[in-house]
N, C-alpha and C positions, 0 to 999 in steps of 0.2 A: 504493499500500500504506499503510496506517495505522501510524502509530508505536506504540510501546507505551504512550504516554501517552494515546493516543486510544482504544485498544482497550478501556479500561475507562472510557468515557465515562459510561455510565450510573451506574455507582459513584461515580464523582467528583460527579457532578451531584447525586446524593442526599445527599452530604456537604456540600454547600454550606449556608452559613447564610443565609436569605433575609432581605432588609430588612424592618424591622419596618413594621407599620401606620401608626405614628406619623410614621415617617421618610416612608414613602410620601405620607401626606396633606399633609406639610409640603413635598413635592417636592424632599426634601433631595438635593443633587448626589450624595452617596454611592449613592442608589438607582440613578439613571441609570447610574452609573460601574459598579455590580454587574452590571446586565444587559448593558451594553456589554461588559465585560471577560470575561464567562461565555457570550456569545451563541453561539459556534462549539461550545462544550463542551456546551451544553445541546441544541443542534439534533443534535449527535451522539448525545446521549443518548436523544432521542426517536427516532432511527433504531434504535438498539439496543433500545430498549423495544419497538417494534413487532415487530422479530423475535422478543423474548422471548415476546411474547403472540400470535405469529400462528396458533397452534392454539386459541386460547380465546376471540378477538375477530373480529368480522366486519371486513371491509374497506369502510368507508362510501362509497356511491356513490347515483347517482340512484334507484336501485330502492327505496331507502327513502322515496321521495317519494310524494304521492298519484297512483295511476295515471291518472287522468283529466287532471289538471295535466301529468304527464309525457308522456302522449301528445300532447296538444295543443302543448305546448312543443317536441316533436321534430318534429311536422307542420310547425309555423310555421318552425322552422329550414330545413326543406327547402323549405318553399314559404311565404314570408312573407304572401302573400296570403291565407293561411288563419289569419291572427292572431286574428280575431274570435273563434274559437273558445276562445282563451286568455282575451280580456276576458269571455266569456260566464261564465267559471268565479268572476269576483270580484264581490261585491255592494258596491255604493257605500253607506256609511254616510252621509256629507257630502261636499261637494266636497273632493277631495283626499285622502280616506280610503276605502279598499277593504278587504275581508275576503275570504279564500278558504280552502279546506284545502289545506295545504301537506304535511305528512307523511302516509305512509299508517299509520294507526292499528295496523295488523296487524304493521308492522315497527318501531313507533316504541320497543318495549321493548328491541329489540338496539341501536339508537342510544343509547338511555340507557345501558345497560350499557358500551357503548364509551365514553362520555364520563364515567361514574362511574369507570372503570378509569384514565382520564387523571388524574382529580383525585386518585386514591390511588396514581399512580405514584411518588411520592417525588421527582419532578423538580419544581424550582422553577416556577411559574406566576404571572405577575402578574395580580392583581385588577384590575378597572376603577376608576379614581378620576377620574372626569370631573366630574359633577355632585356625587357623592358615591361613597365608596369602597363597593362592593359585595363584601363579604367571600367571598361563596362563587361569584363569577363568574371569568372568566380571557379574556384578550386572544385573538383568533382570527387576525387578520391579521398578514401577516409584517412590515409596516412597524413594527408594535407591540413595544416592549420586553418580552421575556418571554413571546411568545405561544405558543399550543399549536402547537408544531412538528412533530407526528407527520407524517411525509411522506404517508400515506394520507389523513389528515384534511385537510392542505393541499391535496390534489388536489379532494377533496369540496367544500370550501369555496370554491375557485375555480369549480367546476362551478357551485355554486349562484349566486355572483355574475355569471358570465360568461354561462351559458346560460339562466338564470332570471330573477333580479332585474332586470339591466339591460334587457334587452329589454321585460320587462312594465312597468318603471317609465316607459320611453320611450312605450310604448302607452298607459298609463293617466294617467300624471302629465306627459308631455311634457318630460322631463328630458334629452333628446339635447343632448349638448355640455356637459353639467355632470355627467357620470358615468363619467369615466376612471377614476378613484380609488376605492379600496375601504377599508373600515374594518369592524370586528366585534368583539365581546365576547358573552359569555354572563352572564346575572344570575339571581339566585334571591332572591326575597322570602320572608320568614317573619315571624311576629308578634314573635319574641324579638330579630332584628336585620335591618336593611334591610328595613323594612315598607312602606314607602311612597317616593313621589317627587313633590316639589312641581312646580307648574306650570312648563313650560319648553319651548322649541323646540330643534330638533337643528341642528347645525352640518353639515347633510347637504342634497343636492338631494332625496333620497328616503331613507326607512328603512323597512326590512322587519323587523318584530318578531314572531317565530315562537314560540308556546307548545309546550313539549316535555314537558307533563305528560302522564302516562299516564292513560287513562280512569279508573281507580280511584284516582288521586291528586287527591282532592278539596280545595278549599280555599274559604273564605269571605272576602269582602271583595276588595281588589286590583283593584276596577273601575277602568277607564281612562276619563277623561274627555276628549273632545276639543271644542275650541272652534270652532264653525262661524262662520267669519270673514264669510259672507255673510249670515247672520241674527243673529248675536251670541249664539245659543243654545248651551248645552252638552250635547253628546249622549254618552250613557255606555255603554260596551260592556264585555263581560266576555270574557276569553280562554276559548278551548276546546280540548281536547287536538289538538295537531297543526296548529292553526289559525294562520294569519298575518293580521297587519294591515299593509298596505302604505300609507304616507302622504308627503305633502310634508313636508320638514323644518321648514318654516316654519309648520305647523299646530300652535297651542299645544295641550299635552297634559299629563295629571298622573295620578298613580297612587294611588287610595284606599289606606289602610291594610288590610294583610291581616289578618284576626282569627283565623283557624285554616289549618291545614295548610302547604303550600308551593306557590310558584309559579316554575318554571324557564322561562326563554326565551333565545333567540338573538337577537341584535339586530345587524343589519348595515346598513350606509349606504354610499351612492353620492354622490360630489360631484366636482368639476372639479379641475383642476391648480391648485395653490398655495391649496386649499381653496375655490376659487369655487364659489358656488352661484347659482342664477337670481336675477335683480333682483327686489327685493322680500321676500326670504327673510331671516329673522332667526334669531340663533341666542343661546344662553345663555353663550358664552365671550368675546364680545366681540373675537374675533381676525380676524373676516371683514368687510370693507368691500363690500356687495353693489352700492352705487350705480353702481360703474364698469363693471358688467357689463350687457349687454343680452339680453334673452330673444331667443331663437331661435323664429322662428314655426314652429309645429307645422305649419302647411300646406306648407311646404318640406321636412318630412320625410318621405320614402316609407317604406313598410312594409320595402323592402330595406335602407335604412339603419337603422331601428330592429333589424332582426336582422342585425346586424354586430358585430365587435370594434372598440374604439377603436384608433386608430393609435399613438398616444404610449405611452411607457413608464410603469411606475408611479414615483411620485416617493416622497420617504421623508418627508413631512410626514403626521403623525398627529395628529388632534384632541385626544388625551389619551393 
């Protein structure tokens, strides 16, 4: 039974004064202390918020995803030898970079309504501040301070990571053995603030970047450049509503300035225990030594292994 203090968690969380952007960018100790000290309160508040909104909002689940992808994924989990049907849905742009329809366009508006309601919940949410601070984004993974801890969303997030991203990355990118750990955040680009992102690589074995713009939410600019390390050429692509780009974390990429409209994306990562990523991978944060890790030969990984869950527990190390 909850105490009187906790029964009003939503009201108490809404009354908190969130750390300033300046303090967050400086990684001030008080920022981490704020999220640590209020973690339980904020998680209780998200649970109360879901109850408060249960008549108005959907419960996010895999029916929001593209029907063809969903069917292929479910078939592969039942019979891993059918995994080629999953691979057939992904187009390879350059080596190590693939794209496919991820969300069902007919359901995307419902999901966006849900996310916008979380933003306006009044509950403190931490914005991503890795390479830069994205003012309109939020942290998604439970290892992150101030993450979106709505219980129903967290179930959906884990489903995307465990049932979809991990086996797809193993199949297309060969990341088996470097994908026990998860990480995720949302971002939004607009011409006034957070309009671009300079060339960088990710501290991940695999990155799944999913556009959640609705079909009528047009934008200009914000093209993404990927550097083809086999040819030395730069290949440019544009995000489309509900589409995802999956790539190895060590593929250099950059975002051009957005010139009109807004672009909203979910970005999720996989990597190994203690931030391990496959040998040869690089990242922008300087906190991973890849040379001591050996690649696992894809020839030794069976379809059954690809369509399986990691044995180890989640650790508590977050990239940012």
